[in-house]
C-alpha positions in Angstrom: -6.7 33.6 8.1 -4.2 30.8 7.7 -0.5 31.6 7.6 1.6 34.7 8.3 3.6 33.7 11.4 6.8 31.8 11.6 5.7 29.4 14.4 2.9 28.0 12.3 3.0 24.2 12.2 1.8 22.5 9.1 0.9 18.9 9.3 0.4 16.9 6.1 -2.0 13.9 6.6 -0.4 10.9 5.0 -3.2 9.2 3.1 -6.1 10.5 1.0 -9.4 11.4 2.5 -13.0 11.2 1.3 -13.4 14.7 -0.2 -17.0 15.0 0.9 -15.7 15.4 4.5 -16.5 18.7 6.2 -15.1 20.5 9.1 -16.5 18.2 11.8 -15.4 15.0 10.0 -11.9 16.4 9.5 -11.6 17.6 13.1 -12.7 14.1 14.1 -10.0 12.5 11.9 -7.3 14.8 13.4 -8.4 13.9 17.0 -9.2 10.2 16.7 -6.8 9.0 14.0 -3.9 11.3 14.4 -4.2 11.8 18.1 -3.7 15.5 17.8 -5.7 18.5 18.9 -7.7 19.9 16.0 -8.1 23.2 17.9 -4.4 23.9 18.3 -2.7 26.5 16.1 -1.6 23.8 13.7 -2.8 23.6 10.0 -3.8 20.2 8.9 -3.5 19.5 5.2 -5.5 16.7 3.6 -5.3 15.5 0.0 -7.6 13.8 -2.5 -6.9 10.4 -4.0 -6.1 12.0 -7.4 -3.8 14.5 -5.7 -5.3 17.5 -7.5 -7.2 18.8 -4.5 -6.3 19.8 -0.9 -8.3 20.7 2.2 -6.8 22.6 5.0 -8.2 22.7 8.5 -7.1 25.4 11.0 -8.5 26.8 14.3 -7.6 30.5 14.4 -8.7 31.2 18.0 -12.2 32.3 17.1 -13.4 29.5 14.9 -12.4 26.7 12.5 -11.4 27.5 9.0 -11.6 25.0 6.2 -10.0 25.9 2.8 -10.3 23.8 -0.3 -7.9 24.2 -3.2 -8.4 22.5 -6.6 -5.7 22.6 -9.3 -7.0 23.3 -12.8 -4.1 21.2 -14.2 -1.4 19.0 -12.7 -1.1 17.5 -9.3 0.2 18.6 -5.9 3.7 17.4 -5.0 3.2 15.0 -2.1 6.1 13.3 -0.4 6.2 9.6 0.0 5.0 8.8 3.5 5.7 5.5 5.3 3.3 6.4 8.2 2.2 9.3 10.3 2.5 12.8 9.1 5.0 15.2 7.6 5.6 18.7 9.0 6.1 21.7 6.7 7.3 25.2 7.3 5.0 28.1 6.4 7.2 28.8 3.3 6.9 25.2 2.2 3.1 25.3 2.7 2.9 28.4 0.5 4.8 26.6 -2.3 2.6 23.5 -1.9 -0.6 25.5 -2.1 0.8 27.2 -5.2 1.1 23.8 -6.9 4.9 24.1 -6.9 7.4 21.5 -5.9 8.0 22.6 -2.3 10.7 19.9 -1.9 13.1 22.1 -4.0 13.0 24.9 -1.4 16.5 25.3 -0.1 16.6 26.3 3.5 19.5 28.3 4.8 19.9 27.4 8.4 20.6 30.3 10.7 22.6 29.7 13.9 21.0 31.0 17.0 22.8 34.1 18.2 24.9 33.7 21.3 24.6 36.1 24.2 27.1 38.8 24.4 29.2 38.5 27.4 
């Protein structure tokens, strides 16, 4: 299962992919083109050219999960990327997968507690 823990790293892949790609091809893209470990705990998010479909790749410790999401209407909100990848929080990924504009999520930074002394 994808999601559920706060240390989840979500990596948006900058450009569109050939949507015929399966698990092995996507894992190869992650390793060879991004230079990242496809078997880490990260979630890699790929988009279609029309931006109405997403594929997610995630290794959960026992196997690789690939999820495909197609929007019936509209497009996914994808940030402009000048190169590389963009990292999202788990909350931002939830909004993205829901077809909502995740960029409007207002984060409330919390200061790390100091040790009592």
